[in-house]
Kinemage of the C-alpha trace (Angstrom):
@kinemage 1
@onewidth
@group {chain A} dominant
@subgroup {mainchain}
@vectorlist {calphas} color= white
{ca met a 1} P -34.141 1.744 -6.105
{ca ile a 2} L -31.046 2.463 -4.083
{ca phe a 3} L -30.494 5.934 -2.624
{ca val a 4} L -27.132 7.360 -1.598
{ca leu a 5} L -26.709 10.441 0.566
{ca glu a 6} L -23.227 11.973 0.595
{ca val a 7} L -22.208 14.692 3.025
{ca pro a 8} L -18.923 16.337 2.037
{ca his a 9} L -16.562 18.172 4.345
{ca val a 10} L -16.928 21.198 2.081
{ca gly a 11} L -20.066 22.037 0.153
{ca glu a 12} L -23.629 20.861 0.247
{ca pro a 13} L -24.872 17.315 0.787
{ca arg a 14} L -26.114 15.507 -2.291
{ca ala a 15} L -28.416 12.572 -2.751
{ca trp a 16} L -28.508 10.364 -5.805
{ca phe a 17} L -30.014 7.059 -6.813
{ca ala a 18} L -29.309 3.859 -8.690
{ca phe a 19} L -31.850 1.467 -10.105
{ca his a 20} L -30.010 -1.712 -9.053
{ca gly a 21} L -26.579 -3.056 -8.159
{ca glu a 22} L -25.030 -2.837 -11.628
{ca asp a 23} L -26.261 0.750 -12.012
{ca leu a 24} L -24.821 1.523 -8.583
{ca leu a 25} L -21.468 0.076 -9.699
{ca ser a 26} L -21.398 2.247 -12.820
{ca lys a 27} L -22.118 5.368 -10.771
{ca val a 28} L -19.675 4.533 -7.973
{ca ala a 29} L -16.946 3.879 -10.547
{ca leu a 30} L -17.261 7.399 -11.966
{ca asp a 31} L -15.613 8.934 -8.874
{ca asp a 32} L -13.443 6.056 -7.730
{ca pro a 33} L -9.675 5.748 -8.175
{ca leu a 34} L -10.105 2.038 -9.008
{ca gln a 35} L -11.360 0.598 -12.264
{ca pro a 36} L -14.907 -0.835 -12.252
{ca trp a 37} L -13.528 -4.393 -12.437
{ca glu a 38} L -11.395 -3.670 -9.357
{ca ile a 39} L -14.437 -2.442 -7.432
{ca tyr a 40} L -16.388 -5.571 -8.352
{ca asp a 41} L -15.801 -8.497 -10.658
{ca thr a 42} L -16.531 -12.166 -11.101
{ca ala a 43} L -14.358 -14.523 -13.111
{ca thr a 44} L -13.171 -18.099 -13.202
{ca ala a 45} L -9.494 -19.073 -13.224
{ca arg a 46} L -10.022 -20.229 -16.828
{ca glu a 47} L -11.365 -16.771 -17.766
{ca leu a 48} L -8.441 -15.053 -16.040
{ca leu a 49} L -6.004 -17.199 -18.016
{ca ser a 50} L -7.894 -16.428 -21.217
{ca met a 51} L -7.640 -12.691 -20.482
{ca val a 52} L -3.862 -12.964 -20.500
{ca gly a 53} L -3.928 -15.162 -23.610
{ca val a 54} L -2.870 -18.415 -21.974
{ca gln a 55} L -4.313 -21.918 -22.241
{ca pro a 56} L -4.313 -23.839 -18.918
{ca asp a 57} L -2.182 -26.643 -20.347
{ca ala a 58} L 0.336 -24.413 -22.155
{ca pro a 59} L 4.017 -24.999 -21.361
{ca gln a 60} L 5.448 -22.482 -18.896
{ca ala a 61} L 1.951 -21.077 -18.202
{ca arg a 62} L 2.107 -22.175 -14.576
{ca asp a 63} L 5.477 -20.431 -14.116
{ca ala a 64} L 4.275 -17.253 -15.841
{ca phe a 65} L 1.019 -16.939 -13.860
{ca pro a 66} L 1.445 -18.682 -10.501
{ca gly a 67} L -1.318 -16.673 -8.783
{ca ile a 68} L -3.983 -17.689 -11.283
{ca phe a 69} L -2.833 -21.314 -11.134
{ca arg a 70} L -2.961 -21.204 -7.343
{ca leu a 71} L -6.640 -20.218 -7.672
{ca ala a 72} L -7.202 -22.980 -10.247
{ca asp a 73} L -5.521 -25.589 -8.047
{ca glu a 74} L -7.485 -24.582 -4.961
{ca tyr a 75} L -10.924 -23.901 -6.454
{ca gly a 76} L -10.875 -25.439 -9.930
{ca leu a 77} L -10.693 -23.802 -13.339
{ca asp a 78} L -14.431 -23.127 -13.589
{ca thr a 79} L -15.436 -21.971 -10.099
{ca thr a 80} L -16.811 -18.445 -10.061
{ca leu a 81} L -14.497 -16.201 -8.060
{ca tyr a 82} L -15.362 -12.762 -6.689
{ca arg a 83} L -13.216 -9.646 -6.554
{ca ala a 84} L -13.984 -6.514 -4.559
{ca asp a 85} L -10.804 -4.556 -3.857
{ca his a 86} L -12.382 -2.122 -1.389
{ca ala a 87} L -13.920 -4.998 0.602
{ca leu a 88} L -11.079 -7.522 0.247
{ca glu a 89} L -7.371 -7.248 -0.336
{ca arg a 90} L -6.246 -5.527 -3.511
{ca gly a 91} L -6.427 -7.990 -6.429
{ca cys a 92} L -7.830 -10.817 -4.301
{ca tyr a 93} L -10.294 -13.309 -5.796
{ca gln a 94} L -12.280 -15.615 -3.521
{ca pro a 95} L -15.002 -18.239 -3.996
{ca glu a 96} L -17.284 -16.758 -1.317
{ca ala a 97} L -19.891 -14.627 -3.020
{ca ile a 98} L -19.759 -10.879 -2.559
{ca pro a 99} L -22.823 -9.017 -3.813
{ca val a 100} L -22.127 -6.094 -6.124
{ca glu a 101} L -24.034 -3.896 -3.654
{ca ala a 102} L -21.649 -4.805 -0.810
{ca ala a 103} L -18.633 -4.093 -3.018
{ca cys a 104} L -20.080 -0.695 -3.947
{ca glu a 105} L -20.888 0.165 -0.350
{ca ala a 106} L -17.297 -0.668 0.639
{ca ala a 107} L -16.070 1.657 -2.131
{ca leu a 108} L -18.381 4.429 -0.922
{ca gln a 109} L -17.310 3.945 2.713
{ca arg a 110} L -13.675 4.487 1.669
{ca arg a 111} L -14.681 8.058 0.828
{ca val a 112} L -15.700 8.806 4.437
{ca ser a 113} L -13.417 10.102 7.184
{ca ala a 114} L -13.587 12.549 10.047
{ca asp a 115} L -10.395 14.066 8.639
{ca pro a 116} L -10.952 16.068 5.423
{ca ala a 117} L -7.351 15.378 4.391
{ca gln a 118} L -8.090 11.635 4.347
{ca ala a 119} L -11.390 11.495 2.430
{ca pro a 120} L -13.848 13.868 0.763
{ca leu a 121} L -16.939 12.862 2.756
{ca arg a 122} L -17.715 13.302 6.419
{ca gly a 123} L -20.946 11.318 6.217
{ca leu a 124} L -22.679 8.777 4.026
{ca arg a 125} L -25.895 6.804 4.068
{ca val a 126} L -27.025 4.111 1.660
{ca tyr a 127} L -30.720 3.253 1.601
{ca trp a 128} L -31.414 -0.015 -0.179
{ca ser a 129} L -35.079 0.615 -0.945
{ca glu a 130} L -37.618 3.388 -1.358
{ca pro a 131} L -39.358 2.536 1.953
{ca gln a 132} L -36.014 2.599 3.781
{ca ala a 133} L -35.190 6.032 2.336
{ca val a 134} L -38.636 7.406 3.157
{ca leu a 135} L -38.434 6.108 6.728
{ca ala a 136} L -35.026 7.729 7.078
{ca thr a 137} L -36.566 11.143 6.385
{ca glu a 138} L -38.870 10.585 9.359
{ca ala a 139} L -36.169 9.361 11.741
{ca lys a 140} L -35.586 11.543 14.755
{ca asp a 141} L -32.328 9.953 15.900
{ca asp a 142} L -29.931 9.919 12.934
{ca pro a 143} L -26.963 12.144 13.870
{ca leu a 144} L -26.495 12.972 10.204
{ca phe a 145} L -29.824 14.818 10.371
{ca thr a 146} L -29.837 15.935 14.015
{ca ser a 147} L -26.340 17.443 14.169
{ca pro a 148} L -25.884 21.178 13.537
{ca gly a 149} L -26.582 21.789 9.856
{ca gly a 150} L -27.994 18.275 9.497
{ca trp a 151} L -31.159 19.696 8.013
{ca arg a 152} L -29.191 20.155 4.782
{ca ser a 153} L -28.629 16.409 4.552
{ca leu a 154} L -32.279 15.719 5.246
{ca his a 155} L -33.261 18.291 2.633
{ca ala a 156} L -30.989 16.699 -0.003
{ca leu a 157} L -32.520 13.276 0.590
{ca arg a 158} L -36.076 14.638 0.564
{ca glu a 159} L -35.423 16.558 -2.673
{ca gln a 160} L -34.172 13.394 -4.370
{ca leu a 161} L -37.219 11.463 -3.193
{ca leu a 162} L -39.528 14.236 -4.395
{ca ala a 163} L -37.801 14.413 -7.775
{ca leu a 164} L -38.454 10.705 -8.318
{ca asp a 165} L -42.047 10.908 -7.071
{ca val a 166} L -41.234 8.613 -4.172
{ca leu a 167} L -42.551 11.322 -1.843
{ca ala a 168} L -45.483 13.551 -2.614
{ca glu a 169} L -45.192 17.279 -2.064
{ca asn a 170} L -47.413 18.281 0.829
């Protein structure tokens, strides 16, 4: 399981979980200005052409969709390409693999800023496993927990872990 702890500028911290990367993507997309396929996607140049209703050998196709054909020329029609707009440039596809988890973390990090006018969160932690989340509750050096009022963040994470029976009440 993946655990996310969000600390807003206004209001109480909240912790939530996702079962795996695809579940994380669906939950991140709920509060993101981008579409899920902009947060994370994989496609080949052939699939991109198919989405716009064009066959690779169609007349004028190259003129109508030069960006897709640039990808096809450089990487081939059937190479899997990755898109993650928060991690890469907007609308950029690349052949280097980007895990869905990394794309989601980049989207979550965009929600964090010291300035409340810039982003809704002042703090964020992503724990990629139950043991990592449990160990975080025992950490004595995380500023998110040690700063004034940080106990609220720790409490939110502990409550989520208790609710999922990751921690036992004692």
